[in-house]
C-alpha positions as a Python dict, from the first residue, in 0.01 Angstrom:
ca = {
    (1, 'X'): (0, 0, 0),
    (2, 'X'): (53, -56, -380),
    (3, 'X'): (-15, -375, -526),
    (4, 'X'): (245, -520, -725),
    (5, 'X'): (127, -593, -1099),
    (6, 'X'): (231, -875, -1254),
    (7, 'X'): (496, -819, -1525),
    (8, 'X'): (414, -989, -1879),
    (9, 'X'): (795, -1156, -1806),
    (10, 'X'): (693, -1352, -1511),
    (11, 'X'): (624, -1673, -1592),
    (12, 'X'): (292, -1664, -1434),
    (13, 'X'): (209, -1373, -1593),
    (14, 'X'): (-80, -1503, -1788),
    (15, 'X'): (-270, -1710, -1530),
    (16, 'X'): (-225, -1380, -1256),
    (17, 'X'): (-380, -1138, -1529),
    (18, 'X'): (-710, -1372, -1521),
    (19, 'X'): (-1025, -1154, -1388),
    (20, 'X'): (-1057, -1244, -1010),
    (21, 'X'): (-724, -1381, -966),
    (22, 'X'): (-417, -1155, -967),
    (23, 'X'): (-89, -1161, -793),
    (24, 'X'): (-245, -1242, -458),
    (25, 'X'): (-415, -1528, -566),
    (26, 'X'): (-58, -1677, -731),
    (27, 'X'): (112, -1576, -406),
    (28, 'X'): (-132, -1781, -267),
    (29, 'X'): (-15, -2049, -484),
    (30, 'X'): (336, -2031, -422),
    (31, 'X'): (290, -2078, -46),
    (32, 'X'): (77, -2383, -49),
    (33, 'X'): (161, -2723, -70),
    (34, 'X'): (-31, -3000, -251),
    (35, 'X'): (-18, -3391, -160),
    (36, 'X'): (-100, -3624, -531),
    (37, 'X'): (-137, -3960, -430),
    (38, 'X'): (-123, -4178, -723),
    (39, 'X'): (130, -4096, -1016),
    (40, 'X'): (-52, -4280, -1308),
    (41, 'X'): (-227, -4136, -1603),
    (42, 'X'): (-416, -3863, -1354),
    (43, 'X'): (-170, -3769, -1113),
    (44, 'X'): (72, -3680, -1402),
    (45, 'X'): (-179, -3480, -1555),
    (46, 'X'): (-272, -3322, -1232),
    (47, 'X'): (94, -3261, -1127),
    (48, 'X'): (196, -3137, -1469),
    (49, 'X'): (-86, -2871, -1414),
    (50, 'X'): (-19, -2771, -1098),
    (51, 'X'): (323, -2721, -1108),
    (52, 'X'): (287, -2509, -1441),
    (53, 'X'): (61, -2307, -1243),
    (54, 'X'): (302, -2236, -955),
    (55, 'X'): (182, -2417, -663),
    (56, 'X'): (514, -2396, -431),
    (57, 'X'): (573, -2745, -297),
    (58, 'X'): (429, -3126, -449),
    (59, 'X'): (480, -3425, -230),
    (60, 'X'): (392, -3695, -506),
    (61, 'X'): (371, -4031, -367),
    (62, 'X'): (293, -4340, -565),
    (63, 'X'): (443, -4692, -455),
    (64, 'X'): (515, -4796, -844),
    (65, 'X'): (773, -4806, -1127),
    (66, 'X'): (719, -4684, -1485),
    (67, 'X'): (661, -4996, -1739),
    (68, 'X'): (639, -4929, -2082),
    (69, 'X'): (310, -4996, -2106),
    (70, 'X'): (213, -4643, -1920),
    (71, 'X'): (388, -4440, -2175),
    (72, 'X'): (60, -4435, -2348),
    (73, 'X'): (-115, -4149, -2130),
    (74, 'X'): (116, -4088, -1814),
    (75, 'X'): (276, -3775, -1983),
    (76, 'X'): (519, -3697, -1748),
    (77, 'X'): (732, -4022, -1821),
    (78, 'X'): (990, -4111, -2111),
    (79, 'X'): (1068, -4415, -2265),
    (80, 'X'): (1443, -4419, -2064),
    (81, 'X'): (1170, -4422, -1707),
    (82, 'X'): (1047, -4741, -1830),
    (83, 'X'): (1364, -4895, -1981),
    (84, 'X'): (1545, -4788, -1595),
    (85, 'X'): (1222, -4907, -1382),
    (86, 'X'): (1251, -4571, -1240),
    (87, 'X'): (999, -4519, -956),
    (88, 'X'): (719, -4323, -1075),
    (89, 'X'): (665, -4061, -825),
    (90, 'X'): (1115, -3997, -863),
    (91, 'X'): (1038, -3936, -1244),
    (92, 'X'): (770, -3734, -1124),
    (93, 'X'): (988, -3512, -872),
    (94, 'X'): (1223, -3513, -1140),
    (95, 'X'): (1033, -3383, -1401),
    (96, 'X'): (829, -3117, -1181),
    (97, 'X'): (1185, -2990, -1074),
    (98, 'X'): (1236, -2941, -1476),
    (99, 'X'): (926, -2752, -1550),
    (100, 'X'): (1003, -2480, -1281),
    (101, 'X'): (1331, -2521, -1031),
    (102, 'X'): (1167, -2312, -765),
    (103, 'X'): (908, -2579, -696),
    (104, 'X'): (1021, -2798, -407),
    (105, 'X'): (890, -3140, -541),
    (106, 'X'): (940, -3418, -267),
    (107, 'X'): (874, -3770, -388),
    (108, 'X'): (748, -4060, -166),
    (109, 'X'): (800, -4392, -315),
    (110, 'X'): (569, -4606, -74),
    (111, 'X'): (235, -4796, -4),
    (112, 'X'): (-37, -4550, 182),
    (113, 'X'): (-174, -4713, 409),
    (114, 'X'): (-317, -4576, 747),
    (115, 'X'): (5, -4477, 931),
    (116, 'X'): (103, -4305, 609),
    (117, 'X'): (-231, -4096, 540),
    (118, 'X'): (-191, -3954, 896),
    (119, 'X'): (180, -3863, 827),
    (120, 'X'): (95, -3689, 521),
    (121, 'X'): (-248, -3537, 510),
    (122, 'X'): (-186, -3306, 810),
    (123, 'X'): (119, -3175, 616),
    (124, 'X'): (-39, -3009, 355),
    (125, 'X'): (-275, -2774, 272),
    (126, 'X'): (-492, -2973, 18),
    (127, 'X'): (-464, -3382, -140),
    (128, 'X'): (-521, -3479, -472),
    (129, 'X'): (-687, -3852, -622),
    (130, 'X'): (-458, -3943, -906),
    (131, 'X'): (-588, -4325, -782),
    (132, 'X'): (-660, -4640, -962),
    (133, 'X'): (-814, -4814, -630),
    (134, 'X'): (-1106, -4724, -359),
    (135, 'X'): (-974, -4847, -60),
    (136, 'X'): (-684, -4622, -106),
    (137, 'X'): (-946, -4349, -193),
    (138, 'X'): (-1161, -4398, 111),
    (139, 'X'): (-806, -4403, 342),
    (140, 'X'): (-751, -4053, 210),
    (141, 'X'): (-1124, -3931, 259),
    (142, 'X'): (-1096, -4046, 621),
    (143, 'X'): (-765, -3852, 661),
    (144, 'X'): (-860, -3549, 445),
    (145, 'X'): (-1205, -3507, 673),
    (146, 'X'): (-1013, -3603, 998),
    (147, 'X'): (-693, -3372, 927),
    (148, 'X'): (-970, -3084, 791),
    (149, 'X'): (-823, -3072, 474),
    (150, 'X'): (-988, -3056, 173),
    (151, 'X'): (-928, -3331, -84),
    (152, 'X'): (-992, -3333, -485),
    (153, 'X'): (-1160, -3674, -594),
    (154, 'X'): (-1106, -3809, -945),
    (155, 'X'): (-1091, -4121, -1141),
    (156, 'X'): (-1076, -4250, -1475),
    (157, 'X'): (-1122, -4563, -1670),
    (158, 'X'): (-1226, -4705, -2002),
    (159, 'X'): (-1405, -4451, -2141),
    (160, 'X'): (-1550, -4326, -1808),
    (161, 'X'): (-1426, -4052, -1543),
    (162, 'X'): (-1530, -3840, -1241),
    (163, 'X'): (-1392, -3560, -1023),
    (164, 'X'): (-1547, -3362, -735),
    (165, 'X'): (-1428, -3145, -468),
    (166, 'X'): (-1459, -3314, -93),
    (167, 'X'): (-1466, -3016, 86),
    (168, 'X'): (-1654, -3221, 419),
    (169, 'X'): (-1340, -3118, 621),
    (170, 'X'): (-1274, -2772, 549),
    (171, 'X'): (-1592, -2668, 505),
    (172, 'X'): (-1578, -2402, 809),
    (173, 'X'): (-1298, -2277, 729),
    (174, 'X'): (-1436, -2181, 342),
    (175, 'X'): (-1705, -2085, 426),
    (176, 'X'): (-1954, -2375, 289),
    (177, 'X'): (-2234, -2489, 501),
    (178, 'X'): (-2141, -2857, 569),
    (179, 'X'): (-2507, -2969, 417),
    (180, 'X'): (-2345, -2861, 87),
    (181, 'X'): (-2001, -3032, 142),
    (182, 'X'): (-2009, -3394, 139),
    (183, 'X'): (-1794, -3624, 174),
    (184, 'X'): (-1715, -3927, -97),
    (185, 'X'): (-1891, -4192, 153),
    (186, 'X'): (-2186, -3951, 128),
    (187, 'X'): (-2225, -4049, -247),
    (188, 'X'): (-2069, -4373, -257),
    (189, 'X'): (-2113, -4513, 124),
    (190, 'X'): (-1889, -4839, 43),
    (191, 'X'): (-1596, -4941, -121),
    (192, 'X'): (-1747, -5213, -451),
    (193, 'X'): (-1682, -5586, -389),
    (194, 'X'): (-1389, -5783, -524),
    (195, 'X'): (-1422, -5866, -833),
    (196, 'X'): (-1689, -5561, -946),
    (197, 'X'): (-1456, -5234, -973),
    (198, 'X'): (-1295, -5198, -1371),
    (199, 'X'): (-905, -5131, -1312),
    (200, 'X'): (-695, -4995, -1657),
    (201, 'X'): (-551, -5311, -1660),
    (202, 'X'): (-872, -5503, -1755),
    (203, 'X'): (-1067, -5233, -1869),
    (204, 'X'): (-776, -5012, -2063),
    (205, 'X'): (-812, -4653, -2063),
    (206, 'X'): (-821, -4395, -2337),
    (207, 'X'): (-515, -4159, -2265),
    (208, 'X'): (-739, -3785, -2333),
    (209, 'X'): (-990, -3934, -2073),
    (210, 'X'): (-766, -3916, -1846),
    (211, 'X'): (-586, -3611, -1907),
    (212, 'X'): (-955, -3459, -1894),
    (213, 'X'): (-1036, -3571, -1568),
    (214, 'X'): (-672, -3478, -1440),
    (215, 'X'): (-722, -3087, -1579),
    (216, 'X'): (-1032, -3068, -1415),
    (217, 'X'): (-908, -3234, -1080),
    (218, 'X'): (-648, -2961, -1150),
    (219, 'X'): (-835, -2644, -1197),
    (220, 'X'): (-1041, -2731, -842),
    (221, 'X'): (-706, -2756, -673),
    (222, 'X'): (-572, -2437, -833),
    (223, 'X'): (-918, -2272, -729),
    (224, 'X'): (-887, -2417, -342),
    (225, 'X'): (-516, -2336, -281),
    (226, 'X'): (-534, -1984, -436),
    (227, 'X'): (-829, -1848, -276),
    (228, 'X'): (-1031, -1832, -565),
    (229, 'X'): (-1381, -1953, -559),
    (230, 'X'): (-1546, -1868, -857),
    (231, 'X'): (-1319, -2086, -1018),
    (232, 'X'): (-1429, -2402, -814),
    (233, 'X'): (-1708, -2648, -919),
    (234, 'X'): (-1897, -2731, -624),
    (235, 'X'): (-2060, -3068, -812),
    (236, 'X'): (-1941, -3410, -914),
    (237, 'X'): (-1822, -3371, -1258),
    (238, 'X'): (-1851, -3702, -1464),
    (239, 'X'): (-1757, -3767, -1870),
    (240, 'X'): (-1870, -4039, -2104),
    (241, 'X'): (-1656, -4040, -2426),
    (242, 'X'): (-1834, -4341, -2508),
    (243, 'X'): (-2136, -4137, -2587),
    (244, 'X'): (-2010, -3802, -2614),
    (245, 'X'): (-2158, -3674, -2244),
    (246, 'X'): (-2088, -3447, -2008),
    (247, 'X'): (-2274, -3466, -1686),
    (248, 'X'): (-2265, -3206, -1349),
    (249, 'X'): (-2446, -3300, -1035),
    (250, 'X'): (-2468, -3017, -810),
    (251, 'X'): (-2322, -3087, -442),
    (252, 'X'): (-2544, -2827, -252),
    (253, 'X'): (-2760, -3072, 13),
    (254, 'X'): (-2598, -3415, -91),
    (255, 'X'): (-2433, -3438, 267),
    (256, 'X'): (-2592, -3750, 490),
    (257, 'X'): (-2674, -3695, 863),
    (258, 'X'): (-2593, -4049, 845),
    (259, 'X'): (-2267, -4079, 702),
    (260, 'X'): (-2020, -4291, 929),
    (261, 'X'): (-1702, -4081, 807),
    (262, 'X'): (-1829, -3625, 782),
    (263, 'X'): (-2130, -3691, 1019),
    (264, 'X'): (-2024, -3977, 1274),
    (265, 'X'): (-1671, -3910, 1242),
    (266, 'X'): (-1584, -4304, 1253),
    (267, 'X'): (-1290, -4280, 1027),
    (268, 'X'): (-1341, -4720, 905),
    (269, 'X'): (-1056, -4685, 710),
    (270, 'X'): (-780, -4458, 872),
    (271, 'X'): (-856, -4617, 1201),
    (272, 'X'): (-818, -4991, 1020),
    (273, 'X'): (-533, -5230, 1119),
    (274, 'X'): (-357, -5300, 768),
    (275, 'X'): (-316, -5688, 776),
    (276, 'X'): (-427, -5755, 469),
    (277, 'X'): (-137, -5932, 342),
    (278, 'X'): (42, -6264, 477),
    (279, 'X'): (356, -6337, 362),
    (280, 'X'): (331, -6742, 274),
    (281, 'X'): (664, -6855, 408),
    (282, 'X'): (897, -7076, 155),
    (283, 'X'): (666, -7081, -132),
    (284, 'X'): (769, -6724, -266),
    (285, 'X'): (427, -6529, -261),
    (286, 'X'): (203, -6317, -43),
    (287, 'X'): (-204, -6351, 46),
    (288, 'X'): (-366, -6108, 6),
    (289, 'X'): (-716, -6074, 143),
    (290, 'X'): (-1055, -5831, -17),
    (291, 'X'): (-1110, -5490, 141),
    (292, 'X'): (-1424, -5669, 283),
    (293, 'X'): (-1560, -5992, 282),
    (294, 'X'): (-1653, -6066, -57),
    (295, 'X'): (-1816, -6323, -320),
    (296, 'X'): (-1678, -6300, -663),
    (297, 'X'): (-1845, -6402, -1008),
    (298, 'X'): (-1601, -6624, -1142),
    (299, 'X'): (-1665, -6613, -1496),
    (300, 'X'): (-1736, -6208, -1495),
    (301, 'X'): (-1356, -6168, -1361),
    (302, 'X'): (-1260, -6439, -1592),
    (303, 'X'): (-1382, -6260, -1862),
    (304, 'X'): (-1259, -5878, -1720),
    (305, 'X'): (-842, -6066, -1653),
    (306, 'X'): (-836, -6197, -2053),
    (307, 'X'): (-683, -5864, -2132),
    (308, 'X'): (-423, -5881, -1841),
    (309, 'X'): (-306, -6236, -1901),
    (310, 'X'): (-419, -6613, -1982),
    (311, 'X'): (-640, -6766, -1680),
    (312, 'X'): (-750, -7092, -1668),
    (313, 'X'): (-1039, -7234, -1317),
    (314, 'X'): (-835, -7490, -1211),
    (315, 'X'): (-1092, -7642, -898),
    (316, 'X'): (-1272, -7281, -834),
    (317, 'X'): (-1016, -7124, -862),
    (318, 'X'): (-851, -6889, -1135),
    (319, 'X'): (-505, -6936, -1224),
    (320, 'X'): (-247, -6695, -1469),
    (321, 'X'): (60, -6493, -1516),
    (322, 'X'): (-4, -6136, -1531),
    (323, 'X'): (310, -5875, -1571),
    (324, 'X'): (624, -5898, -1431),
    (325, 'X'): (580, -6271, -1413),
    (326, 'X'): (389, -6274, -1148),
    (327, 'X'): (133, -6593, -1135),
    (328, 'X'): (-178, -6509, -964),
    (329, 'X'): (-441, -6731, -825),
    (330, 'X'): (-873, -6565, -716),
    (331, 'X'): (-1044, -6700, -513),
    (332, 'X'): (-1459, -6717, -479),
    (333, 'X'): (-1409, -6509, -117),
    (334, 'X'): (-1201, -6222, -300),
    (335, 'X'): (-831, -6361, -216),
    (336, 'X'): (-573, -6392, -360),
    (337, 'X'): (-279, -6522, -380),
    (338, 'X'): (-21, -6387, -539),
    (339, 'X'): (345, -6592, -602),
    (340, 'X'): (724, -6431, -734),
    (341, 'X'): (732, -6183, -468),
    (342, 'X'): (755, -6171, -116),
    (343, 'X'): (691, -5805, -27),
    (344, 'X'): (309, -5731, 28),
    (345, 'X'): (345, -5355, -151),
    (346, 'X'): (396, -5499, -474),
    (347, 'X'): (138, -5784, -411),
    (348, 'X'): (-110, -5541, -234),
    (349, 'X'): (-23, -5320, -615),
    (350, 'X'): (-84, -5664, -801),
    (351, 'X'): (-408, -5705, -622),
    (352, 'X'): (-563, -5339, -696),
    (353, 'X'): (-413, -5363, -1026),
    (354, 'X'): (-608, -5695, -1112),
    (355, 'X'): (-851, -5820, -866),
    (356, 'X'): (-989, -5440, -848),
    (357, 'X'): (-1121, -5297, -469),
}
């Protein structure tokens, strides 16, 4: 049987004629389903490239809406999206359909907790990290390992970013030795304490950095979905634009025998009860607890929040107003009260953006 050769008029001709790619790899992409969690700067860059590469189905998940401050770096959105407060997942899905009407683009506007992760991850072929908070990232790492899916991690803040393929859940199927397929917790065992991790809202982010990291993540996803292992970068790749340096740390031999996730198969984030939020009756406020016990350096936290709003110390607490008119009170043990909403999802989003997890 003869193999169909791509026609020069085909949408994906320039990709299909690459050495080692071909029509078969292109067909595998068209039959694949990628789940992208987080439709911010990283997610936008990755989603755009996956859509143009010909991934047949994209499920796009984000709990937030488009704001004007997003437009500096989140390339799928336009000013009208920000003025309308369109949910990011819906705006991104609409853009994907405009790029290629043949792609199935599903928007999921919700917070990804354990229940949602357990529902979404088994339904896809691969998970892509477009997140800006650690707890959900570790939750996806758990779900990818438990349900046997490859997971492409990406992160960017300030002038630094990282990306790596997490193959721990699918190592056997991909013909990779377990020792050479670490999960995220093999390399970074614990979620940073509250107040320690930088966020884009407190540290900023350069648009081209997010595009670089998102492109690297998209390349890993395309290699895995198309079944072209030669394109896969089996390393922890990082870039620091402040010093104009990129570094690749090979993942071979990096799996840990005592890793709680991929070795001991304790899925602490996936099996956790998501009870971090408590609505404070009659106060139009939600209390959010940190992902783990923390002691916050309040002076350092105040300095970090200086770019987000005017914060002052009040009897050992930091109090200030942030985007959307929300008032944020941060305590020394990492707890926060978000006033101006009774929506736990909105409160969690504000906590992740300003306090960090």
